N, C-alpha and C positions, 0 to 999 in steps of 0.2 A: 948176331947177338941172340941170346936166349935168356929166358926168365926161369930161375930155379926157386921154388917155394918149398920150404921145409918147416914142418911144425916142430917147435922145440920141445913140446910135451910128449907127443906120441911118435915122432919121427916119420909121420906121413909126409911124402914128398912127391913132387912132380917137376919134370923139366919140360919147359915149353919153348921149343925153337921157333924163331920167326920163319915165315915162309921165304923162299928165295927170291920171289918176284917183287913184292911190295913191302917187305919187312914188317908184316903184321902178324900178330898172334890172335887167333880167334879163341878167346878164353872159354866161352860157354861150351864150345864143341870139343875142346881139348882136354878138359880136366876130368871128365868121366866120374863125377861125384866125389873125387878126392878133395877138392876145394870148391867153394862157391862164393860168388859175389853176393854180398848181403845187400839187396836192393833198398833196405831201410838205412843202410850205412853209406849211401851215395848222396853226396851233397853237390848240387849244381846251383850256381849263382847266375841269374839272368838279368840282363840289362836291356830294357825295351825302350826304343825311342821312335817317335813318329816324325816323319818329314812328309807332310801331306801335300800332294800335288794339287794345285788350284782347280784343275779340271776334275779331279776325283771328288773334291769337296763340292764343287758346283753340281756335278752329276748326282751326288747324294741329296743335295738340297732340292733338286728338281724332281726327284723320285716321288711318285704319287701313292705308292702302296708298299707294303712290307715285302712283297715278292720282288719288286724292282730293287729295293734297298739291299735285300739279301743277295740278289744276283750281282750287283755292283761290288758288294763287299767280297763275295766269293771270288770274283774275277780279278779284283785289283788291290785287295788289302795287303798282300805280300809285298808288292812293289812300293807301298807307302809306309811300311814299318821296317825297322831294323832291330833284329833280336840277336844279341851276343850272349852266348852261354859259355860258362867256364866250369869244368869239373874241378871241385876244390877238395873233395874228400872221397875216398873209396875204401870200403871195408871188405876184407877177404877172410872167410871162415874156413877152418879145417873141417872136412867132412867126417872125420872119425871122432874127434874129441871136442869139437866146438870151440877150440881156442881160435883167436882171431887177431888180426893186426889191421891197422888203419893207415893208409897212405894219405897224408895230408899236405896242404900247401902245394898242390900240384900246379 
């Protein structure tokens, strides 16, 4: 598969083929200024939930100083949290005329 982007105002265009191995398109390195991802137009929804292991909580409670708490958190916080992120909106701008479109409900 490939992605074809054409600006309807100025006819700026680019064809982005997926690589043959893992079917990915590296947008940032492929567009050469013709189009850009507007980082202000990216919307990501996060859902964070904690499922704290009792040993983790007990170790935090036993910690006697900030350095020990920091060490415990740095070493084990990831295994006690679940973070799900979903890209919901993506804006792509034309590099020539600043026309844009927004992909939504991804």
